[in-house]
N, C-alpha and C positions, 0 to 999 in steps of 0.2 A: 504494500500500500504506500501511497505518497504521504508525506508529512504536510506540506503546504503548497498549494497551487493558486494561480490567479486566473480569473476570467475577465476579458476586456470586451466591452461593446460600447456603442454610442449612447445607449439608454437602457430600456427595460427588455429589449429583445433577447439578450443573452441570459435573462433570468430563467427562461425555459431550459437552457443548457445547465445552468446552476442547479435547478430542481432535479433534473435527471441525474446529475453527478452526485448530489446529496443522497438521493434515494438508492443509488448504487454503491454508496460508501467508497468513493474513489480516493478521498484524502481526509486527513484528520482536520485540516484547516483549509478553507477556501476564501480567498479575497476576491470580491466582485467589484470591479472598477468600471464606472460609466463616465464617459466624457460627455455628459448631457448638456454641458455648456455649448457644445458644438453640434448637437443632434439637429437634423439628420446629416450623416456623412455622405450619403449617396448622391447628393446634388452638388457636392463641392468639387473643385478642381483637383487634379491629381497632385499638384504641388501642395495644396492644403491638406489632402489626405496623408501625404508623406510626412508632413510635420506632425499631424495628429497621431499617426501611428508610431513615429519615432519617440515622441514625448511619452506616450503610454508605455511602450516597451522599456524605455529608460527608467521610468518611474517604478514599474512593477519589478524590474530587475533589481532595483535598489532595495526592495523588500525581501530579498533572498528567498525567492520561491523556487520550488523544484522545477516547475514548468509554467508556461503561460499559454492559455487557450485564447486564441483570437476568435471570439464568438461573433465576428463581424466579417462578412464576406467582402465588404468594400476594402477594409484594411488588409484582409488576407490576400486579396488579389495583387497587392503591391509589396508583399512581404519580402520578396527576393531583392528589393531595392532598399531595404532597411538594414541598419547595423544591429545585429542581434548577438548577444553574449549569453543568452539563456535558452534552454530548449523551448521552442514555440510550436504549438499545434494549431495550424490554421483550419478553421471550420470548412473552408473550401476543399481541403483534401478529402473530407468525408462526404461532401457533396459529389465530388468526382468519383469517389468509391461507390456512391449510390448509383451514379450513371453507369458505372462498369457492370452493374448487376442487371441493367436493362439494355445491354448491347444489342444493336441491330433493330431497335424499335424505331418506327418511322412516324410516330404521332405523340411527341413529347412537348411539354411546355416547361420552360425555365423562367421562373419569376424572380427578379433580382432588382437591385437598385441600378440606376442609370450608370453609375461609376463602375459597378461590377460588370455590367454588360459591356461597357466600353473597354474594359481591360482585356476582353476576349478569352478569359480563363476557361469559361464553360463552353464557349464555341469550340475551342481546341479539344476539349474533352469529348464533346459530341462527335467531332470529326474522327477522333481516335477510336471511338467505340461504335462508329457507323450509326449514329443516332440522328434522325431528322427532328429538329426542334425549333419551336418559336421562342423568341426571347422578348419578354415584355416586362416593363418597369411600371408597376402600379404606384405612382409616386405618393398618392394620398394615404397609403396603407400604414406607413411608419408613424406619421403623426396621429393617425386614428388609434393605433395600438398604444402609443405613448399616453394618449388621453383616456385609455381604457373604454373607448366607445366602439366596441367591436362591431355591433350590429349596423353601425353607420356605413361600414364598408360595403354592405349589400347594395347601396345606392350606386356604386361605381363599377361593379363587375361587368355589366353590359357595355359600359363605356370603354373599359380597358381590354376586354376579351371578346373577340368577334366570333369565337366558336367555343363550344363547351363539351366537346366529345373527345378530349385528349385521353390517351390511355395512361400516361404518367405525367405527374407534375412534380418538379423539384423546387422546394423552397430554398432559394439561394439567398435568403436573408432571414436571420433568426427572429425577426419580428413577425413574419408571416404565419408561422404555425399557431399563433394565438388567434388567428382567424380561420381555424380549421373547420369550424361549424359552417361558416359562410362559404368556404371553398368546397366543402362536401355538398352543400345545397346547390351550388352553381355547376359543379363538375361531378355529378353523381356516379359516373363510371370510372373516374380516375383513381389510379394508385398514387397516393401522396407520399413523396419521399422527403423525410426530415433528416438532414445531416446531423443534427444534434443527437438524435436517437442512435444513429450509426456510430457517432463519436462515443457516446456513453457505453454502448455495448462493447466497442473495441477496447476502451480503456478498462472496463471491468475485467475483460478477459486477460489483459496484459498486467494490470496492477493489483487486482483484488484476489490474491491467492489464499487469503484467510480473512475471516470476518472479525470485526471488532464491535464491541458493544457500547462504547461510550459515544456521546453526541459529537456531532461535527460542528466546529466553530466556523461561523460565517461572519466575515468582516466586510461591511459595505463601505465603499469609498466612491466619491463622485467629484467632478470638477465644479458642479453647481448645486445639485439637490439630492441629498441622500434619502430623505424621507420618502420620496416618490418610489424609490427602489424598495425600501422596506415595506411600504404599504402594498405595492404590487406583488411582492414575493409572498406576503401573508395571504393574499387572495388566491394565489395559485398553488401553494405548496401542499395543500391537502386535497387537491382535485385529483 
């Protein structure tokens, strides 16, 4: 098992990842850091994202964690351009792993932020695995999740998505799984791929060789507002 790890995201999106890792007892202590002063990341320039990502990695590295999980596809997509001195697990690696499991599919949707789509990271993965996919950025969804008004997203599905018969949908942003009820209603036949679940399963198999009984310490940190993280996590942790 791991002693202390960190999770980084722009806001509340990565709390779903946190919840999965806590339930799977991945580490004794988890630091959750949100740069919610700068949320959303996906509409920012690459130069801005590079600064945000480097600042976050430098800060979390200074806390002497065993590893850092980038629960943000936008920052994950530019990880190879950052200076990293700690083990870092980008959530995009697990999104790509999810795509590998549906190789040769010709009817897939990847939903991601504009910046993630512009990076080309998932287009290259789809080409590698012979997947024909549409790439769509539903830009209203991140602020909707941040405000906890999930049902409001239903107003936008028809605007963003011209078809609803996809066989597979990849959540290439950790905010989107919080809208799973709405995604299932609009895409009733789709297999929904959540990289956070793939990450949690992979980490459990790798690090959890033995169970421990004591509670897991969670330390919330934020560039602007910690309370919104604490309140949001209280809402989801027993679901």
